[in-house]
N, C-alpha and C positions, 0 to 999 in steps of 0.2 A: 247907353253906356258910351259910345264914341263922342257924344254931345254933353254930356253933363258929368262934369268932374266928381260930383257927390256919388253917381252911379259906379264910375269907375273905381272910386275909393271903397266903395262895399264890395264889388267884384273883387278887388285886389286883396282884401281884408279876409274875405272868404276862402281866396285860394291859398293864401298864406297857413289860416288857420287849419285848413284841410291836409296842407304839405306837413304842418308840423305834428299832427295827429294820424299821419299816414292813412289818410282818407283819398279816395280817387275822386276826382271832380269829373263832372260832364257840363259844359257850358250849354245852355239852350237859347234858340232864337237868334243865332248868327246869321246875318242877313248880307253883310259888307264886307270886302276886304280889310276894310280899317278896324271893323269890330276884330276879325280874324289876328290880324296882326296885334292888337292891343291884348287879346288872350294868348298870344305867343309871347311876347312880351313879359307879360305875367307869368310865364311857363304853365299855363292852363294845360291840363292833360288831354281830355277830349271834348267833342263839341258836337251840335247838331243844329240843322236851320237851314233854310232856303238856300244859303250860298252853295249848299253841298246836294241838297235834294229837295223836291218837293214832296209833301207828305204822301205815303205810299198806301194802297190800299191792302188789305190780306193777301192777296194773290202775289201782288207785285214784290211785297215785303218776302212772302215765302220764296219766289224766284230769285232774289236777292240773297238771301240765308243760304239757297241752295248752291251757290255759286262760292260758298267759303269765303265769302269777304270777312275779313277781319279788322276791328276798329283800328285806325291808325292814330298816334299821337298827334295834338295839333301842331307841334313843333315839325313833325314830318311833313306837313303840308306844304308845299313850295310855293311861294308868294314872292314875284320877281323883286319887290321892294325890300324885302324881309331878309335878314343874315343870316336865317337859321340853316342847319344842313338839308339838302334835299335828299329824299328817300322815304321809304314807307315801311 
């Protein structure tokens, strides 16, 4: 996405379509700050990928869920070069 203008256009179209139809989006495969910033600029809702965590086995996932971790909007993830509000 970050290196492919056509890929970015497709992601933007999907996010806009989802927003217009009140469908929640979850972006997959976020690996870089640049990709996160692009999704934040497109108002992407949620995301996952190596930037946040490596894949977890079932025991580690259970432990994480037992800590009452709640999903945060991509726009609540602070990135120093981003103009989005900080918080969660």
